[in-house]
C-alpha positions as CSV (number, residue, x, y, z in Angstrom):
1,M,0.1,-0.1,0.0
2,E,1.3,3.4,-0.9
3,G,2.5,5.5,2.1
4,E,3.0,2.4,4.4
5,R,6.3,2.4,6.2
6,W,8.1,-0.1,8.4
7,V,8.5,1.2,11.9
8,N,11.7,-0.3,13.4
9,C,12.8,-0.2,17.0
10,P,15.4,2.5,17.5
11,V,17.3,0.4,20.1
12,C,17.7,-3.0,18.3
13,G,16.4,-2.4,14.7
14,N,13.7,-4.9,15.1
15,R,10.7,-4.4,12.7
16,I,7.8,-3.6,15.0
17,M,5.0,-2.8,12.6
18,K,4.1,-1.6,9.0
19,A,1.7,1.3,9.1
20,R,0.4,4.2,7.0
21,S,-0.7,6.1,10.3
22,A,-0.2,5.3,13.8
23,D,-0.4,6.9,17.3
24,V,0.5,3.9,19.5
25,D,2.7,2.5,22.2
26,E,4.1,-0.9,21.2
27,K,6.6,-3.3,23.0
28,C,9.6,-4.6,21.0
29,E,9.6,-8.4,21.2
30,I,13.3,-8.6,20.9
31,C,14.7,-6.0,23.5
32,G,11.5,-5.4,25.4
33,N,11.6,-1.6,25.3
34,T,8.1,0.2,25.0
35,I,8.2,2.6,22.0
36,T,5.8,5.3,21.3
37,I,5.1,5.4,17.5
38,Y,3.7,8.3,15.7
39,A,3.4,8.1,11.9
40,T,1.6,9.8,9.1
41,K,1.7,9.1,5.5
42,W,4.9,11.2,5.2
43,F,6.5,11.1,8.7
44,V,7.5,8.4,11.3
45,T,9.0,9.0,14.7
46,T,9.7,6.6,17.5
47,I,10.3,7.5,21.2
48,V,11.8,5.1,23.6
49,N,9.9,5.3,26.8
50,D,11.8,5.5,30.0
51,E,10.6,3.5,33.0
52,E,11.0,6.8,35.2
53,N,8.5,8.5,32.7
54,D,6.2,5.7,32.5
55,N,3.1,7.8,33.4
56,E,4.1,10.7,31.1
57,S,1.4,11.9,28.6
58,F,1.9,11.6,24.8
59,T,2.2,15.4,24.7
60,D,4.9,15.5,27.4
61,R,6.8,12.7,25.5
62,M,6.7,14.7,22.2
63,N,7.8,17.8,24.0
64,R,10.9,15.8,25.3
65,Y,11.5,14.4,21.9
66,K,11.4,17.9,20.4
67,K,13.9,19.3,22.8
68,A,16.3,16.3,22.4
69,L,16.0,16.9,18.6
70,E,16.8,20.5,18.9
71,M,19.8,19.7,20.9
72,L,21.1,17.5,18.1
73,T,20.6,20.3,15.6
74,N,22.4,23.1,17.6
């Protein structure tokens, strides 16, 4: 299907799912990490969930991801 992308675990590289769009938390079967996946037809991002931030909302995870991404580009 056009627009579908494989989503891989950013820790071990395992293929987690194939999706055109997603807004889910998935557990990697290989390394056991819980990954937040946000995907649209043109964009896929994955965020490894920390145990210490387990109760964090999706918005808070995205804000933390944005800050980390900004630190990489500065």
